[in-house]
N, C-alpha and C positions, 0 to 999 in steps of 0.2 A: 518581527513581522515574518509571516510565512511567505515563501516565494510566490505562491499561487494566489495570495489575497488580492492582488490588483486585478485579476481576471475573474469576472463573476462566474463563468462556467467552471474554471479551475477551483475557485473557492468552494463552490457548491459541490463539485465532485470530491474534493478533499474532505469536506464535511460529511458527505454521504458515505465515503469509504470508512472514515474514522468511526462514524456512528454504527455502521454495520459490524465492524470488528470489536470496538470497545464495549459493546453491549451484549456480546455473545457469551452465554453461560459456559459453553463447552470450551471456548478459548480460555476463559478465566479458570475453569477446572483443570486445564493443562498447566496452570501455574503462571499465566501471563499477568504481570503486575501493571501493565499499561500499554497504550498505543501512543506512539510519538511521531511527530512529523520530522523527517530528516534524521538528524543525529539525536539520539536520546540524551537527556541532560546527565551531567556527571552524578547526580543524585539518584538516577534510575537504578533499580535493582533488577537484575536479570532473573528470570526470562521476561522478555517483552517483545513487542512488534513495532516496526517502523514502517512508515509510508512516505514516499517521496515522489514528487512529480519529476520525471526524467526528461521528457520533452513532449512536443505536440506540434500539430500542423493543422492548417485550415484548408477546406475545399470551398471554392467560390463558384457561384452560379449567377450570371448576369450582374457581376460586380459586387454582389453581396455575399457575406459569409453564410454558407449553407450548412457545413458540417465542421465540427471541431473534433479532432482525434488527439487524445492524450495518452501517453504511456507512463504508467506508475510502477515504481519498484516497491514491492511489499515483502518484508523480510521478518522472519522469526529469529530471535537472538537468545542465546543462553551462554552462561559461563561454564567452564569446566573442560573435561577431556573428551566429551562426546558431542556429536551433532544431533543426537537422537531427539532431544526436546525441541531444538531449533527447527528440525525437520517436521516434528509433530505440529508445531505452531504454524509453520508454512503450509502444511497440508490442510490444516483447519481453515486458514485464510483462503486457500484455493477453493475449498468446499463452499465457503461463504460468498465468494466473488465471481467465480467462473460461471458465465452464462446466467448471472443473476440480474434481474431487472432493477438496478439501482434507481432511486428517485433523486434526480438532480435538478435543483432550481436553476433557472437561466437557460434551460434547454430540455429536450427530450432525449433520454438515453436510448440509442438504437442497439447498442451492444456493449457488454462488459465481459471480456474474456481474457484468459491467460494466453499470452503469445510466446512465452518462453520461460524456461526454468533457469534460475541463476545458479552458478556453481556454489557448492558448500565451501565457505571460506572461514579462515581463522584469523583473528587479530589479537595481537599481544599488547595489552595496555598496562605497563609497569608490572609485568609478571602475571597479570590476570589474563587468561585466554578467553576470548569471546568467540563463540561459534555462531555462524549465520547460515540460514537457508531461506530461499525465497523464489519469487517469480516476478515476471514482467507482465503487467496487465494493460490492456488497451481499452479505453472508453471511447466510444464513438457517440457524439452528441449532436443532435440536429439543433442548430442555433435558432 
């Protein structure tokens, strides 16, 4: 079960982000083999994209939830000695999401924007180097 599936806004936001990225011909042409929530499965073949709900908070008005803000980590991944393709995937995700009017069931999206760039990191998994590049995105949803 995905972390956000218990929250209708988070579930809808995760699905909207996934659909926006997974169905993009340019992202696929850059070599993306898939979009995964959280950690890609061991069977995943790089390059790919991951999305993960990092955190969120609510704003209340007169005792009722008025706005939900969620922060998502979106990363491009590749294996090998260069961050180039991971960065290309990350840049394409940015072009698809930053200031885009995502349609999210369970609420009205007021904003979707990148609020920070993540550092380019390298992970070693049994001698295979995985490169990642990405950003932190905030969705603001009127409940």
